[in-house]
C-alpha positions in Angstrom: -44.2 13.9 22.4 -42.0 15.5 19.8 -39.1 15.4 22.3 -39.4 11.7 22.7 -39.6 11.2 19.0 -36.5 13.3 18.5 -34.6 11.4 21.2 -35.6 8.0 19.6 -34.7 9.2 16.1 -31.3 10.4 17.4 -30.6 7.1 19.1 -31.6 5.2 16.0 -29.3 7.4 13.8 -26.5 6.9 16.3 -27.0 3.1 16.4 -27.1 3.0 12.6 -23.9 4.9 12.1 -21.8 3.3 14.8 -23.1 -0.3 14.7 -20.0 -2.5 14.7 -21.3 -5.2 12.3 -21.2 -4.6 8.6 -18.2 -2.2 8.8 -17.2 -1.8 5.1 -13.8 -0.4 6.2 -12.5 -3.7 7.7 -9.2 -4.4 6.1 -7.9 -7.9 5.4 -4.6 -8.9 6.9 -1.7 -8.4 4.6 1.0 -11.0 4.2 4.7 -10.1 3.9 4.5 -10.8 0.1 1.6 -8.4 -0.2 3.6 -5.7 1.5 6.6 -6.4 -0.7 4.4 -6.2 -3.9 3.2 -2.8 -2.8 6.8 -1.7 -2.0 8.0 -2.9 -5.4 5.2 -1.0 -7.2 6.1 2.2 -5.2 9.8 1.7 -6.2 8.9 1.3 -9.9 6.7 4.4 -9.7 9.6 6.3 -8.2 11.9 5.1 -10.9 9.5 6.3 -13.6 9.2 9.7 -11.9 12.9 10.0 -11.5 13.4 9.2 -15.2 10.8 11.7 -16.2 12.3 14.5 -14.1 15.8 13.7 -15.4 14.5 13.9 -19.0 12.8 17.2 -18.1 16.2 18.5 -17.0 15.5 18.7 -13.2 18.4 16.5 -12.2 22.1 16.5 -13.0 23.4 13.3 -14.5 25.4 12.4 -11.4 22.5 12.7 -9.0 20.2 10.8 -11.5 22.7 7.9 -11.7 23.1 7.8 -7.9 19.4 7.8 -7.2 18.6 5.4 -9.9 21.2 2.9 -8.7 19.8 3.2 -5.1 16.3 2.5 -6.3 17.4 -0.4 -8.5 19.3 -1.9 -5.6 16.3 -1.6 -3.3 14.0 -3.1 -6.0 16.4 -6.0 -6.4 16.3 -6.7 -2.6 12.5 -6.5 -2.5 12.1 -8.8 -5.5 14.7 -11.3 -4.2 12.8 -11.5 -0.8 9.5 -11.9 -2.7 10.9 -14.7 -4.8 12.3 -16.4 -1.7 9.0 -16.2 0.2 7.0 -17.4 -2.8 9.4 -20.3 -3.3 9.1 -21.4 0.3 5.3 -21.1 0.1 5.3 -23.3 -3.0 7.4 -26.0 -1.3 5.0 -26.0 1.7 2.0 -26.2 -0.5 3.2 -29.5 -2.1 
């Protein structure tokens, strides 16, 4: 009798854990603009970190200027693409 109860309890636990409905980890689909916003935020964070490390004396001025220029160029490309996508989305929404 206890063997049957143990098997039933195990099956119920297994079903409860792996039941496909009500999965809280389902992620919404991201648009290109959402991806670009995340990328922009990451670039800004990298710029802040780079500035902090430069002020702490970890980077020579030449390396700092080169890395900063690269990050700023990348940020400009991302922001430009975001603005283009958002402008096209507004025109379609009219």
